DSSP file (Angstrom, degrees, kcal/mol; ACC not computed):
  #  RESIDUE AA STRUCTURE BP1 BP2  ACC     N-H-->O    O-->H-N    N-H-->O    O-->H-N    TCO  KAPPA ALPHA  PHI   PSI    X-CA   Y-CA   Z-CA
    1    1 A M     >        0   0    0      0, 0.0     4,-2.5     0, 0.0    13,-0.2   0.000 360.0 360.0 360.0 -39.9   67.8  273.9  100.9
    2    2 A V  H  >  +     0   0    0      1,-0.2     4,-2.5     2,-0.2     5,-0.2   0.918 360.0  47.7 -54.7 -48.0   67.3  271.0  103.3
    3    3 A N  H  > S+     0   0    0      2,-0.2     4,-2.2     1,-0.2    -1,-0.2   0.886 110.8  50.2 -66.0 -40.9   70.1  272.4  105.5
    4    4 A F  H  > S+     0   0    0      1,-0.2     4,-2.3     2,-0.2     6,-0.4   0.935 111.4  50.0 -62.3 -47.0   68.6  275.9  105.5
    5    5 A A  H  X S+     0   0    0     -4,-2.5     4,-2.7     1,-0.2    -2,-0.2   0.890 111.2  47.7 -61.0 -43.0   65.2  274.5  106.4
    6    6 A Q  H  < S+     0   0    0     -4,-2.5    36,-0.5     1,-0.2    -1,-0.2   0.899 114.5  47.2 -64.3 -40.3   66.6  272.4  109.3
    7    7 A R  H  < S+     0   0    0     -4,-2.2    -2,-0.2    -5,-0.2    -1,-0.2   0.831 128.6  21.2 -73.0 -31.3   68.5  275.4  110.6
    8    8 A T  H  < S-     0   0    0     -4,-2.3    -2,-0.2     2,-0.1    -3,-0.2   0.607  91.1-125.4-111.2 -17.8   65.7  278.0  110.4
    9    9 A G     <  +     0   0    0     -4,-2.7     2,-1.0    -5,-0.3    -4,-0.2   0.550  67.7 134.1  77.8   7.2   62.4  276.0  110.4
   10   10 A Q        +     0   0    0     -6,-0.4     4,-0.3    -5,-0.2     3,-0.3  -0.778  20.8 163.0 -87.9  97.0   61.6  277.9  107.1
   11   11 A T     >  +     0   0    0     -2,-1.0     4,-3.2     1,-0.2     5,-0.3   0.437  43.8  98.1 -99.2  -2.0   60.3  275.1  104.8
   12   12 A N  H  > S+     0   0    0      1,-0.2     4,-1.9     2,-0.2    -1,-0.2   0.890  87.4  45.8 -54.3 -42.9   58.5  277.1  102.2
   13   13 A G  H  > S+     0   0    0     -3,-0.3     4,-1.1     1,-0.2    -1,-0.2   0.914 115.8  46.0 -68.4 -41.2   61.4  276.9   99.7
   14   14 A L  H  > S+     0   0    0     -4,-0.3     4,-0.5     1,-0.2     3,-0.4   0.883 109.9  53.3 -68.1 -41.5   62.0  273.2  100.3
   15   15 A R  H >< S+     0   0    0     -4,-3.2     3,-1.0     1,-0.2    -1,-0.2   0.896 106.6  55.8 -63.2 -38.2   58.2  272.5  100.0
   16   16 A K  H 3< S+     0   0    0     -4,-1.9    -1,-0.2    -5,-0.3    -2,-0.2   0.793 104.1  52.4 -62.4 -30.2   58.3  274.3   96.6
   17   17 A L  H 3< S+     0   0    0     -4,-1.1    88,-3.2    -3,-0.4     2,-0.5   0.550  95.1  87.7 -80.8 -10.3   61.0  272.1   95.3
   18   18 A N  B << S-a  105   0A   0     -3,-1.0     2,-0.2    -4,-0.5    88,-0.1  -0.786  73.6-132.5-100.7 127.4   59.1  268.9   96.2
   19   19 A D    >   -     0   0    0     86,-3.1     3,-2.3    -2,-0.5     7,-0.1  -0.529  26.5-118.2 -68.3 142.2   56.6  267.2   93.8
   20   20 A V  T 3  S+     0   0    0      1,-0.3    -1,-0.1    -2,-0.2    86,-0.1   0.730 113.6  59.6 -59.9 -20.5   53.4  266.3   95.6
   21   21 A R  T 3  S+     0   0    0     84,-0.1     2,-1.0     1,-0.1    -1,-0.3   0.524  77.8 101.7 -79.0  -5.0   54.1  262.6   94.8
   22   22 A C    <>  +     0   0    0     -3,-2.3     4,-1.8    83,-0.3    85,-0.1  -0.686  44.6 176.6 -89.9  98.7   57.4  262.6   96.7
   23   23 A A  H  > S+     0   0    0     -2,-1.0     4,-2.3     1,-0.2    -1,-0.2   0.892  80.6  54.5 -70.9 -37.2   56.5  260.8  100.1
   24   24 A G  H  > S+     0   0    0     84,-0.3     4,-1.8     1,-0.2    -1,-0.2   0.887 109.4  48.5 -62.3 -38.2   60.2  261.0  101.3
   25   25 A C  H  > S+     0   0    0      1,-0.2     4,-1.9     2,-0.2    -1,-0.2   0.889 109.6  50.5 -69.2 -39.8   60.1  264.7  100.7
   26   26 A R  H  X S+     0   0    0     -4,-1.8     4,-2.7     2,-0.2    -1,-0.2   0.881 108.8  52.8 -56.8 -43.6   56.9  265.2  102.5
   27   27 A G  H  X S+     0   0    0     -4,-2.3     4,-2.3     2,-0.2    -2,-0.2   0.890 108.9  49.6 -61.2 -42.3   58.3  263.2  105.5
   28   28 A M  H  X S+     0   0    0     -4,-1.8     4,-1.6     2,-0.2    -1,-0.2   0.933 113.0  46.6 -65.8 -44.9   61.4  265.5  105.7
   29   29 A V  H  X S+     0   0    0     -4,-1.9     4,-3.2     1,-0.2     5,-0.2   0.920 112.4  50.0 -62.1 -47.4   59.3  268.7  105.6
   30   30 A E  H  X S+     0   0    0     -4,-2.7     4,-2.6     1,-0.2    -1,-0.2   0.891 109.0  52.5 -62.5 -39.1   56.8  267.4  108.2
   31   31 A A  H  X S+     0   0    0     -4,-2.3     4,-1.3     2,-0.2    -1,-0.2   0.877 113.3  42.7 -63.0 -38.8   59.6  266.4  110.5
   32   32 A I  H  X S+     0   0    0     -4,-1.6     4,-2.0     2,-0.2     5,-0.3   0.917 115.3  50.1 -73.2 -46.9   61.1  269.9  110.3
   33   33 A D  H  X S+     0   0    0     -4,-3.2     4,-3.3     1,-0.2     5,-0.3   0.936 108.6  53.3 -55.0 -47.3   57.7  271.6  110.6
   34   34 A S  H  X S+     0   0    0     -4,-2.6     4,-1.4     1,-0.2     6,-0.2   0.865 107.8  49.1 -59.8 -42.5   56.8  269.5  113.6
   35   35 A A  H  <>S+     0   0    0     -4,-1.3     5,-1.6     2,-0.2    -1,-0.2   0.915 120.1  35.8 -66.2 -45.2   60.0  270.5  115.5
   36   36 A Y  H ><5S+     0   0    0     -4,-2.0     3,-2.1     1,-0.2    -2,-0.2   0.881 111.2  60.3 -79.8 -39.5   59.5  274.3  114.9
   37   37 A R  H 3<5S+     0   0    0     -4,-3.3    -1,-0.2     1,-0.3    -2,-0.2   0.850 103.1  52.9 -57.1 -36.6   55.7  274.3  115.1
   38   38 A S  T 3<5S-     0   0    0     -4,-1.4    41,-0.4    -5,-0.3    -1,-0.3   0.300 127.3 -97.6 -84.5  11.5   55.9  273.0  118.7
   39   39 A G  T < 5S+     0   0    0     -3,-2.1    -3,-0.2     1,-0.2    -2,-0.1   0.432  89.7 113.2  90.6  -2.8   58.3  275.8  119.8
   40   40 A G      < -     0   0    0     -5,-1.6     2,-0.3    -6,-0.2    38,-0.2  -0.060  49.3-148.6 -90.4-169.7   61.5  273.7  119.4
   41   41 A H  E     -F   77   0B   0     36,-2.3    36,-2.9    -3,-0.1     2,-0.4  -0.956  13.3-116.2-156.0 172.1   64.5  273.9  117.0
   42   42 A I  E     -F   76   0B   0    -36,-0.5     2,-0.5    -2,-0.3    34,-0.2  -0.952  18.4-165.8-120.1 130.9   67.0  271.7  115.3
   43   43 A V  E     -F   75   0B   0     32,-2.8    32,-2.6    -2,-0.4     2,-0.1  -0.970  60.2 -20.2-119.4 128.4   70.7  271.8  115.8
   44   44 A G  E     +F   74   0B   0     -2,-0.5    30,-0.3    30,-0.2    -2,-0.0  -0.375  64.9 130.3  82.0-161.3   73.0  270.1  113.3
   45   45 A G        +     0   0    0     28,-1.6    29,-0.2     1,-0.2    -1,-0.1   0.633  36.8 173.3  84.0  15.3   71.9  267.3  110.9
   46   46 A E        -     0   0    0     27,-0.3    26,-2.3    25,-0.1     2,-0.4  -0.278  22.9-138.3 -58.4 137.7   73.5  268.9  107.9
   47   47 A L  E     -B   71   0A   0     24,-0.2     2,-0.3    22,-0.0    24,-0.2  -0.808  21.4-179.5 -98.5 139.8   73.4  266.8  104.7
   48   48 A S  E     -B   70   0A   0     22,-2.9    22,-2.7    -2,-0.4     2,-0.4  -0.995   8.1-158.6-136.9 144.4   76.2  266.5  102.3
   49   49 A A  E     -B   69   0A   0     -2,-0.3    20,-0.3    20,-0.2     3,-0.1  -0.946   6.9-142.8-126.2 146.9   76.5  264.5   99.1
   50   50 A G        -     0   0    0     18,-3.1     2,-0.1    -2,-0.4    -1,-0.1   0.143  60.5 -31.2 -83.0-158.5   79.4  263.2   97.1
   51   51 A R        -     0   0    0      1,-0.1    17,-0.4    16,-0.0     2,-0.3  -0.386  65.4-125.3 -66.5 131.4   79.6  263.0   93.3
   52   52 A L        -     0   0    0     15,-0.1     2,-0.5    -3,-0.1    15,-0.2  -0.593  20.9-161.5 -80.0 136.4   76.3  262.4   91.6
   53   53 A R  E     -C   66   0A   0     13,-3.4    13,-2.6    -2,-0.3     2,-0.0  -0.977  24.1-117.4-116.7 128.7   76.1  259.5   89.2
   54   54 A E  E     -C   65   0A   0     -2,-0.5    11,-0.3    11,-0.2     3,-0.0  -0.337  30.0-158.2 -67.4 143.5   73.3  259.4   86.8
   55   55 A L        -     0   0    0      9,-2.1     9,-0.4    40,-0.2     3,-0.1  -0.743  29.7 -86.3-114.5 162.1   70.8  256.7   87.0
   56   56 A P        -     0   0    0      0, 0.0    -1,-0.1     0, 0.0     2,-0.1  -0.399  58.6 -98.4 -64.0 147.6   68.3  255.2   84.5
   57   57 A L        +     0   0    0      5,-0.1     2,-0.3     7,-0.1     5,-0.1  -0.388  57.7 143.9 -69.6 144.1   65.0  257.1   84.4
   58   58 A D    >   +     0   0    0     -3,-0.1     3,-1.7     5,-0.1     5,-0.1  -0.943  46.0  51.4-161.2 175.0   62.0  255.9   86.4
   59   59 A F  T 3  S-     0   0    0      1,-0.3     3,-0.1    -2,-0.3    37,-0.0   0.762 123.2 -71.6  63.2  23.2   59.1  257.4   88.4
   60   60 A G  T 3  S+     0   0    0      1,-0.2    -1,-0.3     2,-0.0     2,-0.1   0.764  94.9 149.5  66.6  22.6   58.2  259.7   85.4
   61   61 A A    <   -     0   0    0     -3,-1.7    37,-0.2     1,-0.1    -1,-0.2  -0.464  48.7-148.8 -89.3 160.1   61.3  261.7   86.2
   62   62 A E  S    S+     0   0    0     35,-2.6     2,-0.3     1,-0.3    36,-0.2   0.514  85.6  20.2-105.0  -9.0   63.4  263.6   83.6
   63   63 A W  E     - D   0  97A   0     34,-1.6    34,-2.8    -5,-0.1     2,-0.4  -0.959  66.1-174.7-154.9 141.3   66.7  263.1   85.5
   64   64 A A  E     + D   0  96A   0     -9,-0.4    -9,-2.1    -2,-0.3     2,-0.3  -0.992   5.8 174.3-140.6 146.8   67.9  260.7   88.1
   65   65 A A  E     -CD  54  95A   0     30,-2.8    30,-2.9    -2,-0.4     2,-0.3  -0.997  19.3-146.4-153.1 154.9   71.1  260.3   90.2
   66   66 A F  E     +CD  53  94A   0    -13,-2.6   -13,-3.4    -2,-0.3     2,-0.3  -0.928  21.1 174.0-121.1 147.1   72.7  258.4   93.0
   67   67 A A  E     - D   0  93A   0     26,-1.8    26,-2.6    -2,-0.3     2,-0.4  -0.985  35.3-121.4-149.3 139.4   75.2  259.7   95.5
   68   68 A N  E     + D   0  92A   0    -17,-0.4   -18,-3.1    -2,-0.3     2,-0.3  -0.735  48.6 179.0 -75.4 131.1   77.0  258.6   98.6
   69   69 A A  E     -BD  49  91A   0     22,-3.2    22,-2.3    -2,-0.4     2,-0.3  -0.764  21.4-152.8-130.7 172.2   75.9  261.1  101.2
   70   70 A R  E     -BD  48  90A   0    -22,-2.7   -22,-2.9    20,-0.3     2,-0.4  -0.991   3.9-153.2-147.1 146.4   76.3  261.8  104.9
   71   71 A T  E     -BD  47  89A   0     18,-2.2    18,-1.3    -2,-0.3   -24,-0.2  -0.980  22.0-130.2-119.4 137.0   74.3  263.5  107.6
   72   72 A A        -     0   0    0    -26,-2.3    17,-0.1    -2,-0.4    14,-0.0  -0.357  44.3 -75.7 -77.5 161.6   76.0  265.2  110.6
   73   73 A P        -     0   0    0      0, 0.0   -28,-1.6     0, 0.0     2,-0.3  -0.312  57.0-160.4 -62.3 146.0   74.8  264.4  114.1
   74   74 A Q  E     -FG  44  86B   0     12,-2.6    12,-2.9   -30,-0.3     2,-0.4  -0.934  17.5-161.4-132.4 148.0   71.5  266.2  114.9
   75   75 A T  E     -FG  43  85B   0    -32,-2.6   -32,-2.8    -2,-0.3     2,-0.6  -0.991   8.2-156.4-127.3 123.3   69.6  267.2  118.1
   76   76 A V  E     -FG  42  84B   0      8,-2.9     8,-2.7    -2,-0.4     2,-0.6  -0.920  16.1-157.9 -98.0 114.5   65.9  268.1  117.9
   77   77 A V  E     -FG  41  83B   0    -36,-2.9   -36,-2.3    -2,-0.6     6,-0.2  -0.871   7.1-149.2 -99.1 120.0   65.3  270.3  121.0
   78   78 A R    >   -     0   0    0      4,-3.1     3,-2.2    -2,-0.6   -39,-0.1  -0.441  28.6-103.7 -85.1 163.1   61.6  270.4  122.0
   79   79 A Q  T 3  S+     0   0    0    -41,-0.4    -1,-0.1     1,-0.3   -40,-0.1   0.855 122.4  54.7 -55.1 -37.0   59.9  273.4  123.7
   80   80 A D  T 3  S-     0   0    0      1,-0.1    -1,-0.3     2,-0.1   -41,-0.0   0.503 123.0-105.3 -80.7  -1.3   60.1  271.7  127.1
   81   81 A G  S <  S+     0   0    0     -3,-2.2    -2,-0.1     1,-0.3     2,-0.1   0.313  73.5 140.4  97.9  -7.0   63.9  271.2  126.7
   82   82 A T        -     0   0    0     -5,-0.1    -4,-3.1     1,-0.0     2,-0.4  -0.437  41.5-142.4 -69.3 147.9   63.8  267.5  126.0
   83   83 A K  E     -G   77   0B   0     -6,-0.2     2,-0.6    -2,-0.1    -6,-0.2  -0.939  14.9-161.5-122.3 132.0   66.3  266.5  123.3
   84   84 A E  E     -G   76   0B   0     -8,-2.7    -8,-2.9    -2,-0.4     2,-0.3  -0.958  21.9-162.0-109.0 111.3   66.0  263.9  120.6
   85   85 A K  E     -G   75   0B   0     -2,-0.6     2,-0.4   -10,-0.2   -10,-0.2  -0.749  10.0-171.9-104.0 143.5   69.5  263.1  119.4
   86   86 A H  E     -G   74   0B   0    -12,-2.9   -12,-2.6    -2,-0.3     2,-0.1  -0.997  22.2-126.2-130.3 132.8   70.4  261.3  116.1
   87   87 A D        -     0   0    0     -2,-0.4     2,-0.2   -14,-0.2   -16,-0.1  -0.469  27.4-114.0 -73.7 148.1   73.9  260.1  115.1
   88   88 A G        +     0   0    0     -2,-0.1   -16,-0.2   -18,-0.0    -1,-0.1  -0.539  46.7 167.2 -77.5 152.5   75.4  261.3  111.9
   89   89 A A  E     -D   71   0A   0    -18,-1.3   -18,-2.2    -2,-0.2     2,-0.1  -0.992  37.5 -99.8-160.8 156.1   75.8  258.5  109.4
   90   90 A P  E     +D   70   0A   0      0, 0.0     2,-0.3     0, 0.0   -20,-0.3  -0.469  43.8 171.9 -73.0 157.5   76.6  257.7  105.8
   91   91 A F  E     -D   69   0A   0    -22,-2.3   -22,-3.2    -2,-0.1     2,-0.4  -0.976  34.4-109.2-159.0 159.1   73.7  256.9  103.5
   92   92 A D  E     -D   68   0A   0     -2,-0.3     2,-0.5   -24,-0.2    20,-0.4  -0.818  29.6-152.8 -91.7 135.9   72.9  256.3   99.9
   93   93 A L  E     -D   67   0A   0    -26,-2.6   -26,-1.8    -2,-0.4     2,-0.5  -0.949  12.0-175.8-116.7 122.6   70.8  259.0   98.2
   94   94 A Y  E     -DE  66 109A   0     15,-2.8    15,-2.5    -2,-0.5     2,-0.4  -0.979  13.6-179.5-113.1 121.3   68.6  258.1   95.2
   95   95 A T  E     -DE  65 108A   0    -30,-2.9   -30,-2.8    -2,-0.5     2,-0.4  -0.983  14.8-172.1-130.4 132.3   66.9  261.2   93.6
   96   96 A Y  E     -DE  64 107A   0     11,-2.6    10,-2.8    -2,-0.4    11,-1.9  -0.995  15.5-174.5-122.4 126.2   64.6  261.5   90.7
   97   97 A V  E     -DE  63 105A   0    -34,-2.8   -35,-2.6    -2,-0.4   -34,-1.6  -0.838  10.9-162.4-127.3 157.8   63.7  265.0   89.5
   98   98 A D  E     - E   0 104A   0      6,-2.5     6,-2.2    -2,-0.3     2,-0.5  -0.959  17.8-128.3-137.7 149.8   61.3  266.5   86.9
   99   99 A W  E     + E   0 103A   0     -2,-0.3     4,-0.2     4,-0.2     2,-0.1  -0.900  40.4 144.1-102.9 130.6   61.1  269.9   85.2
  100  100 A A  S    S-     0   0    0      2,-2.2    -2,-0.0    -2,-0.5    -1,-0.0  -0.588  92.7 -33.0-159.6  88.5   57.9  271.9   85.3
  101  101 A D  S    S-     0   0    0     -2,-0.1     2,-0.2     3,-0.0    -2,-0.1   0.790 141.2  -1.2  59.6  28.5   58.6  275.6   85.5
  102  102 A G  S    S-     0   0    0      2,-0.1    -2,-2.2   -85,-0.0     2,-0.1  -0.508 102.9 -66.7 136.0 156.1   61.6  274.7   87.6
  103  103 A W  E     - E   0  99A   0     -4,-0.2     2,-0.3    -2,-0.2    -4,-0.2  -0.466  50.3-174.7 -74.0 147.2   63.1  271.4   88.9
  104  104 A S  E     - E   0  98A   0     -6,-2.2    -6,-2.5    -2,-0.1     2,-0.6  -0.982  31.6-109.9-139.2 147.9   61.1  269.5   91.5
  105  105 A M  E     +aE  18  97A   0    -88,-3.2   -86,-3.1    -2,-0.3   -83,-0.3  -0.694  32.9 178.6 -79.7 120.4   61.9  266.4   93.4
  106  106 A R  E     -     0   0A   0    -10,-2.8     2,-0.3    -2,-0.6    -9,-0.2   0.866  68.7  -1.9 -89.1 -43.8   59.7  263.6   92.0
  107  107 A W  E     - E   0  96A   0    -11,-1.9   -11,-2.6   -85,-0.1    -1,-0.4  -0.992  61.3-173.3-152.3 142.1   61.0  260.7   94.2
  108  108 A L  E     + E   0  95A   0     -2,-0.3     2,-0.4   -13,-0.2   -84,-0.3  -0.998   5.3 178.4-142.1 134.3   63.7  260.5   97.0
  109  109 A R  E     - E   0  94A   0    -15,-2.5   -15,-2.8    -2,-0.4    -2,-0.0  -1.000  15.8-179.6-139.2 138.5   65.0  257.4   98.8
  110  110 A T        +     0   0    0     -2,-0.4   -17,-0.2   -17,-0.2    -2,-0.0  -0.754  16.3 168.2-125.0  81.8   67.7  256.9  101.4
  111  111 A P              0   0    0      0, 0.0    -1,-0.1     0, 0.0   -18,-0.1   0.749 360.0 360.0 -76.3 -25.3   67.7  253.2  102.0
  112  112 A S              0   0    0    -20,-0.4   -19,-0.1     0, 0.0    -2,-0.0   0.507 360.0 360.0 -91.7 360.0   70.8  252.7  104.1
């Protein structure tokens, strides 16, 4: 869902997956919205995650997991043609989800 939102600027589906308490989720949606709202677009930046390992529960979540993940190089192209480049890199993904008429992201952290 994140990769689709970055590629298209369509964040409604991603927004629906995010619990209102997930600050990391809001930040991700806001960054995508900002690029597209100003007439720009995003190239690259695809996220991929390895094997999920279950974590002890916290943050009021019903399921939690950790994964080694990676982001591909990304370029945010602004309406005026300026480019903001980000190197791809590995990172640790901690995710806590909850079920309420569908799964939603309760808490997300990418500390590395």
